[in-house]
C-alpha positions in Angstrom: 7.9 22.3 14.3 10.5 23.2 11.7 14.0 22.3 12.8 17.3 24.1 12.0 19.7 21.6 10.5 22.6 24.1 10.1 25.9 22.8 11.4 24.7 19.2 11.3 26.5 16.4 9.4 23.6 14.9 7.5 23.9 11.5 5.7 21.2 10.3 3.3 21.1 6.6 2.9 19.4 5.5 -0.3 19.0 7.5 -3.5 16.2 7.3 -6.1 13.3 9.8 -6.1 13.0 9.8 -2.3 16.7 10.2 -1.7 16.9 13.1 -4.3 13.9 14.8 -2.6 15.8 14.7 0.7 18.9 16.1 -1.0 16.9 19.0 -2.4 15.2 19.5 1.0 18.6 20.0 2.7 20.4 21.9 0.0 17.5 24.4 -0.2 18.1 25.0 3.5 21.8 25.6 3.1 22.9 22.2 4.3 25.1 20.0 2.1 24.4 16.3 2.9 26.4 13.2 2.1 24.7 10.5 0.2 25.2 6.7 0.0 23.5 3.8 -1.7 24.2 0.0 -1.6 23.7 -0.1 -5.3 26.8 0.4 -7.5 24.9 2.7 -9.9 21.8 4.0 -8.0 19.1 5.8 -10.0 19.4 9.6 -9.6 23.1 9.6 -9.1 23.5 11.8 -12.2 21.1 14.4 -10.7 23.0 15.1 -7.6 24.0 18.8 -7.2 27.7 19.6 -7.5 29.5 19.4 -4.1 27.3 16.5 -2.7 29.6 13.6 -1.9 28.2 10.2 -2.9 29.4 6.7 -1.9 27.9 3.9 -4.0 28.1 0.1 -3.8 28.0 -0.3 0.0 27.3 1.4 3.3 30.1 3.7 4.4 30.5 2.9 8.1 32.7 5.9 8.8 30.3 8.4 7.3 27.4 6.8 9.2 29.1 7.0 12.6 30.4 10.6 11.9 26.8 11.8 11.2 24.6 13.9 13.4 21.5 12.9 11.5 20.8 9.8 9.3 18.0 10.0 6.8 17.3 6.4 5.8 15.4 5.1 2.8 12.4 2.8 3.7 14.2 0.1 1.8 17.0 -0.1 4.4 16.1 -2.1 7.5 16.8 -0.4 10.8 18.1 -3.9 11.9 21.1 -3.4 9.6 24.1 -3.8 12.0 25.7 -0.4 11.3 22.4 1.4 11.8 21.9 -0.4 15.1 25.4 0.7 16.0 24.6 4.3 15.1 21.4 4.2 17.1 23.3 2.9 20.1 25.7 5.8 19.7 22.8 8.3 20.0 22.8 9.3 16.3 19.3 10.4 15.2 17.7 8.3 12.5 14.7 9.5 10.5 13.0 9.1 7.2 11.6 11.5 4.6 8.1 11.3 6.2 9.5 12.6 9.5 11.2 15.5 7.7 7.9 16.2 6.0 5.9 16.1 9.2 8.2 18.6 10.9 7.4 21.2 8.2 3.8 20.5 7.2 1.4 23.3 8.3 -1.9 21.6 7.1 -3.7 18.7 8.7 -2.5 15.2 7.7 -4.7 12.2 6.9 -2.5 9.1 7.3 -3.3 5.7 5.8 -1.7 2.4 6.2 -2.7 -1.3 6.0 -1.6 -4.5 4.3 -4.2 -3.9 1.5 -6.3 -1.2 0.1 -4.2 1.8 1.2 -3.6 3.2 -2.3 -7.3 3.1 -3.1 -8.3 4.8 0.2 -5.5 7.4 -0.2 -6.7 8.2 -3.7 -10.4 8.3 -2.6 -9.7 10.8 0.3 -7.7 12.9 -2.1 -10.6 12.9 -4.6 -13.0 13.8 -1.9 -10.9 16.8 -0.9 -10.6 17.9 -4.6 -14.4 17.5 -5.0 -14.9 19.9 -2.1 -12.6 22.4 -3.7 -9.8 22.0 -1.2 -6.1 22.4 -2.0 -4.8 18.9 -1.3 -1.4 17.1 -1.5 -1.6 13.4 -2.0 1.5 11.1 -1.9 4.0 9.4 0.3 4.2 5.7 -0.6 1.9 6.4 -3.5 2.6 8.8 -6.4 4.6 11.9 -5.3 7.3 11.7 -2.7 6.1 13.5 0.5 8.7 16.3 0.6 7.6 17.5 -2.9 4.1 18.1 -1.5 5.1 20.8 1.0 3.2 23.9 0.0 2.0 26.9 2.2 -1.3 27.0 0.2 -2.2 23.3 1.0 -5.3 22.8 3.1 -4.9 19.0 3.6 -2.3 16.3 3.1 -3.2 12.7 2.4 -0.4 10.3 2.9 -0.1 6.6 2.1 2.4 5.2 4.5 4.1 1.8 4.6 5.3 0.0 7.7 8.8 0.7 6.6 8.1 4.5 6.5 6.4 4.5 9.8 9.4 2.9 11.5 11.4 6.2 11.1 8.5 8.6 11.8 7.9 10.0 15.3 6.0 13.2 14.8 3.1 12.3 12.4 0.4 13.8 14.7 -2.3 13.0 12.1 -5.6 14.7 12.2 -7.0 11.3 11.2 -5.2 8.0 10.8 -6.2 4.5 9.8 -4.8 1.0 9.7 -7.2 -0.6 7.2 -6.2 -4.2 7.9 -3.2 -6.3 9.1 -2.4 -9.5 7.2 0.9 -11.3 6.8 3.3 -9.3 4.6 7.0 -8.5 4.5 7.9 -11.3 6.8 11.4 -11.3 5.3 11.8 -7.8 6.9 10.1 -8.8 10.2 11.8 -11.9 11.6 9.8 -11.7 14.8 6.6 -12.1 12.8 3.2 -10.5 12.8 3.6 -8.7 16.2 6.7 -6.9 14.9 4.9 -5.9 11.7 1.8 -4.8 13.5 4.0 -2.7 15.9 5.4 -0.8 13.0 1.9 -0.1 11.6 0.5 1.0 15.1 3.0 4.0 15.1 0.5 5.7 12.8 -1.9 6.3 15.7 0.7 8.1 17.8 -0.9 11.4 18.8 -3.5 11.1 16.1 -6.8 13.0 16.8 -9.0 10.4 15.2 -8.2 6.7 14.7 -10.3 4.9 12.0 -10.2 1.2 12.9 -11.5 -1.9 11.2 -14.2 -3.5 13.4 -13.6 -6.8 11.7 -9.8 -6.9 12.4 -8.7 -6.6 16.0 -5.1 -6.1 14.9 -6.0 -2.6 13.6 -7.0 -1.4 17.1 -4.6 0.7 19.2 -2.3 -1.4 21.4 -4.5 -1.0 24.5 -7.8 -1.4 22.7 -10.3 1.1 21.3 -10.4 4.5 23.0 -12.4 7.7 22.7 -10.4 8.6 19.5 -11.7 5.6 17.6 -14.2 5.5 14.8 -14.9 2.1 13.3 -15.8 0.6 9.9 -16.8 -2.9 9.0 -18.9 -5.3 7.0 -21.9 -5.7 9.3 -20.7 -3.7 12.4 -19.0 -0.4 13.1 -19.9 3.3 12.9 -19.6 3.0 9.2 -20.8 -0.4 7.8 -22.6 -2.1 4.9 -26.4 -2.7 4.9 -28.0 -5.3 2.6 -31.7 -4.9 1.9 -33.8 -6.4 -0.8 -30.9 -7.3 -3.0 -29.2 -3.9 -2.6 -26.1 -2.9 -0.6 -25.8 0.5 1.0 -23.0 2.4 2.8 -24.4 3.2 6.2 -23.1 5.8 8.7 -24.4 5.5 12.3 -27.7 4.0 11.2 -28.2 6.3 8.2 -28.1 5.0 4.6 -25.9 7.4 2.7 -25.1 5.7 -0.6 -26.4 2.8 -2.7 -23.4 0.9 -4.0 -25.2 0.5 -7.3 -24.3 4.1 -7.9 -20.6 3.3 -7.6 -18.4 2.3 -10.6 -16.3 -0.2 -8.6 -17.6 -3.5 -7.3 -16.8 -6.0 -4.6 -17.0 -6.0 -0.8 -13.4 -5.0 -0.5 -14.0 -1.8 -2.5 -17.1 -1.0 -0.5 -15.0 -1.3 2.7 -12.4 1.0 1.3 -15.2 3.5 0.5 -16.4 3.3 4.1 -12.9 3.9 5.5 -12.3 6.8 3.1 -15.6 8.4 4.1 -14.8 8.0 7.8 -11.5 9.8 7.3 -13.0 12.5 5.2 -15.7 13.1 7.8 -13.1 13.2 10.5 -11.3 16.2 8.9 -14.5 18.1 8.1 -14.8 17.5 4.4 -18.4 18.0 3.2 -20.3 14.8 3.1 -22.1 15.6 -0.2 -18.9 16.1 -2.2 -17.3 13.0 -0.6 -20.3 10.9 -1.7 -20.0 12.4 -5.2 -16.4 11.4 -5.4 -17.3 7.8 -4.4 -19.8 7.6 -7.3 -17.1 8.9 -9.8 -14.2 6.7 -8.7 -13.3 4.1 -11.3 -10.6 2.2 -9.3 -6.9 2.1 -9.6 -4.8 0.4 -12.3 -3.7 -3.2 -11.4 -6.2 -3.4 -8.5 -9.0 -5.8 -9.4 -9.3 -4.1 -12.8 -11.4 -5.6 -15.6 -9.1 -5.2 -18.5 -10.6 -7.5 -21.2 -14.0 -9.0 -21.7 -14.2 -11.1 -24.8 -16.4 -14.0 -25.9 -18.0 -14.1 -22.4 -14.6 -14.5 -20.7 -13.5 -11.8 -18.2 -9.8 -11.1 -17.6 -9.1 -9.2 -14.3 -5.8 -7.6 -13.4 -5.1 -7.6 -9.7 -1.3 -7.6 -9.9 -1.1 -5.3 -6.9 -2.1 -8.3 -4.8 1.4 -8.8 -3.6 0.4 -10.6 -0.3 -2.0 -13.3 0.8 -4.5 -11.0 2.4 -4.9 -9.0 -0.8 -5.6 -12.1 -2.8 -8.1 -13.3 -0.1 -9.9 -9.9 -0.4 -10.1 -10.4 -4.2 -11.5 -13.9 -3.9 -14.1 -12.8 -1.3 -15.3 -10.1 -3.7 -15.4 -11.9 -7.0 -18.5 -13.5 -8.5 -18.0 -16.1 -11.3 -20.6 -17.8 -13.5 -18.3 -20.5 -14.8 -14.8 -21.5 -13.8 -12.3 -19.2 -12.0 -8.8 -19.5 -13.5 -6.6 -18.1 -10.8 -2.9 -17.0 -11.5 -0.7 -17.3 -8.4 3.0 -16.8 -8.1 6.1 -14.8 -7.7 8.2 -14.0 -4.6 6.1 -14.8 -1.5 8.4 -12.9 0.9 8.5 -15.9 3.3 4.7 -15.8 3.7 2.5 -18.6 4.8 0.0 -19.4 2.0 -2.1 -21.9 3.9 -5.0 -19.5 4.6 -5.6 -19.4 0.8 -6.6 -23.0 0.8 -10.2 -22.4 2.1 -10.8 -20.0 -0.8 -9.8 -22.7 -3.4 -12.5 -25.3 -2.5 -15.1 -26.7 -5.0 -14.8 -27.8 -8.6 -15.1 -24.4 -10.2 -11.6 -23.1 -9.6 -8.3 -23.9 -11.3 -5.0 -22.5 -10.1 -1.9 -21.8 -12.2 1.3 -21.4 -10.2 4.4 -19.6 -11.6 7.6 -18.0 -10.5 9.8 -18.6 -7.5 7.2 -19.9 -5.0 5.1 -21.9 -7.5 5.7 -25.2 -5.7 4.4 -24.0 -2.4 1.3 -22.5 -4.1 0.8 -25.7 -6.2 0.8 -27.7 -2.9 -2.2 -25.8 -1.6 -4.5 -28.0 -3.8 -2.5 -30.1 -6.3 -5.6 -31.7 -7.8 -6.7 -28.4 -9.4 -3.3 -26.9 -9.9 -0.6 -26.6 -12.6 2.9 -25.3 -12.4 4.8 -23.3 -15.0 8.0 -21.3 -15.0 6.4 -18.1 -16.2 3.1 -16.2 -16.1 3.0 -16.2 -19.9 3.2 -20.0 -20.1 0.3 -20.3 -17.6 -1.8 -17.8 -19.6 -1.3 -19.8 -22.8 -2.6 -22.9 -21.0 -5.6 -20.9 -19.7 -6.4 -19.4 -23.1 -6.8 -22.9 -24.6 -9.3 -23.9 -21.9 -11.6 -20.9 -21.1 -15.3 -21.0 -22.0 -18.0 -18.3 -21.9 -18.8 -17.4 -18.3 -15.3 -18.1 -17.1 -13.1 -15.5 -15.3 -9.3 -15.3 -15.5 -7.9 -13.5 -12.4 -4.3 -12.5 -11.8 -4.1 -12.0 -8.1 -0.7 -13.5 -7.3 -0.4 -13.3 -3.5 3.3 -12.6 -4.1 5.7 -9.8 -5.0 6.8 -9.6 -8.7 10.5 -9.1 -8.3 11.6 -12.6 -9.1 10.6 -12.1 -12.8 9.4 -8.4 -13.2 10.8 -5.1 -12.2 7.6 -4.2 -10.3 3.9 -5.3 -10.0 2.9 -2.6 -12.6 5.0 -4.3 -15.3 3.5 -7.7 -14.3 0.0 -6.2 -14.7 0.8 -4.6 -18.1 2.2 -7.9 -19.3 -1.0 -9.7 -18.1 -3.1 -7.1 -19.9 -1.1 -7.4 -23.1 -1.3 -11.2 -23.1 -5.0 -11.2 -22.2 -5.8 -9.2 -25.4 -3.4 -11.3 -27.5 -4.6 -14.7 -26.2 -8.2 -14.0 -25.3 
């Protein structure tokens, strides 16, 4: 449903890689947009084509209200007063994903969820590649969506955040999933979980197949499961886990299809991700055999429950991508420890409620080390086994002096990194560096 944007006054709000991809998209179609960014020196400003006006350091209200079309970065909340004013005036507001969907000719697999979406997106992409399909993988992960547009592509696999879904109306996915819904980004959703879930549910709009989590009612369409729904879960669902004689199998509608012992990743959360990916791949007609082969070859993603150092019988695991409580809970559900678990928690909790972590911190074989902005709230979960430090490095120095063979050190912070690190990747790299230096 390609749209002609000629004679439209287009304003792009937010620069960076996504903003630049939008600029390229419009200029290649003969439309010169205006660009603005609240940052004084936004990344990519030096790459703007000649003739593209740029306003930096604030939102330019006049430009916004003069526009016919606003293309808004996911980082800018639609609740921003001037955007609410623009919407009330009838000005169309979209994001880069909506622009992509209007042009894409191949089927789209769309993936969201509080946790696991990058892993499932990568897995489905790997399954398509294993089948010899031309596939474009990106969105909130890796390549920006507009750079994926290609007439030769047979399938698109998009990771989508709730922020991106807010400005997407024509996704029409061939298969879509909400992997799980746990508290996250509450600073962006003042009305709480219902508002956050509402944004996620947009992924099912006009989807042909909805892959839902049988263990999480919040992943169901608003009016409950319908004929489009295929389910996955731990013990129930069309795709579920089967445990027999000490072995765990991936099972599809009663048939055992893969022994998890053949997989290179471990943990229940990874097996559930595999089930979801398999359900999505099956929904769009990828051959089962090549999909299973991709599952056996997948080694996991960096910063996601990644064993990065094993020395003297002590394991150091980097789960820096655990930027919310649900992700840390998934890690704690999937971990097996012989000795003591030394758990690193901390950073910017984004106004989250940490109390659900308490049940995972029982017993005398766990110690928690709390750092960063929300360290006090985390410390108070169980003060008798907790310590507070300003930085992660200080906490790791304490841990290094105490670990014994059989112990595990896990960075699974339940918080964003932005109070002390540029992103969760840098936090994970620093953890890995210190683990090898101290351990």
